[in-house]
N, C-alpha and C positions, 0 to 999 in steps of 0.2 A: 421470392418471398412477398406476400401480400402486405398491404399498408398496415393492417392491424398488428401483424406479427412483427414487422419492422419497428413499429412504434413501441411495442412491448419489449423488444430486444434492446432498443435504445435506453429505455428507463431501467431495465435490469442491469445493463452494463455499467451504468453510473454506480449502482450499488456494488457490483463486483470489483470495479477498479478502486473505489474508495475503501472498502473493507479490506481487500487484498493488499493494496498498497500500504495502508497505514499499519496493517498487521506485520508485513515484511519489514517496514521501517522500525517498528517497535521490537521485532525480533533481533534486529541489528543492535539497537540501542540498549536493550535489556540483557544482552548476551544469551540469547536463546531461551528466555523464560516464556514458555508457551502461554501460561494462564494470564500473566500480566499483559502480554501482547494481545491476547484475545479480548480481555476486558478493556484495554485501551482502545482497540479498534471498534468495539461495540460502543464505547463511550463517545468517540468521535462521530460515529455514524448516527447515533441517537440524539446527539446534541441539537439544540434548537436552531443554531445558525446553519448547521449542515442541512437540516430539513428545509430551512428557508432558502438555501442556495439551490435546492432542487427545482424551485419554480422560477429561477432567474435564467436569462439566456446567456449568462457569462460562462457556463460550463465549469463551475467551480469544483463540483465533486470529481469530474474527470481530471481536471488539472491537478488537484491535490493528490489523487490516486496515482497518476502518472509520474508526478514528481517523486513520490515516495518509492515507487518501483524503480525509478531511474537512479536513486541513491543506493539501492541494494546492490552490493558488489557481486559480480558473477563468481560462481564456484564456492559460495558459502552455504553449504547445506547443513543438515543436522550434525552437530559435533565438529564441524570444520571451523567454526567461529572461534573456538577456544584457543587456537594457536596464534591468532593474529590480533593486534590491537585494532581499535576503531580506525577506519580508513574510508576514503572517498573512492568512487569507481574510477577505474583506469589509473590508479596510482600504483607505484611500485610495491607498496606494502600490501596491496590487495591480491597480488598475484600469488598463486600457489607456490609453495617452496620447491 
């Protein structure tokens, strides 16, 4: 991969991690409400502080996105969330029955 494409990939992955991670976290917190999660992810992505973080070397969009993805418990797809209460990853209540 040449330098220009690698640079573009780096900036686009910031957006993908941030929007995807916040969307998945909000899907967990809102009990699979797609539209609320989508609006919340757009709200976080388009907020002024998030856009300001893009220009800082602290990698804040990546850290926020990766944290949100790490909180998402495995095995919770569409419809699977309704049987279990809120839980943290790797806890006993997150495991499928």
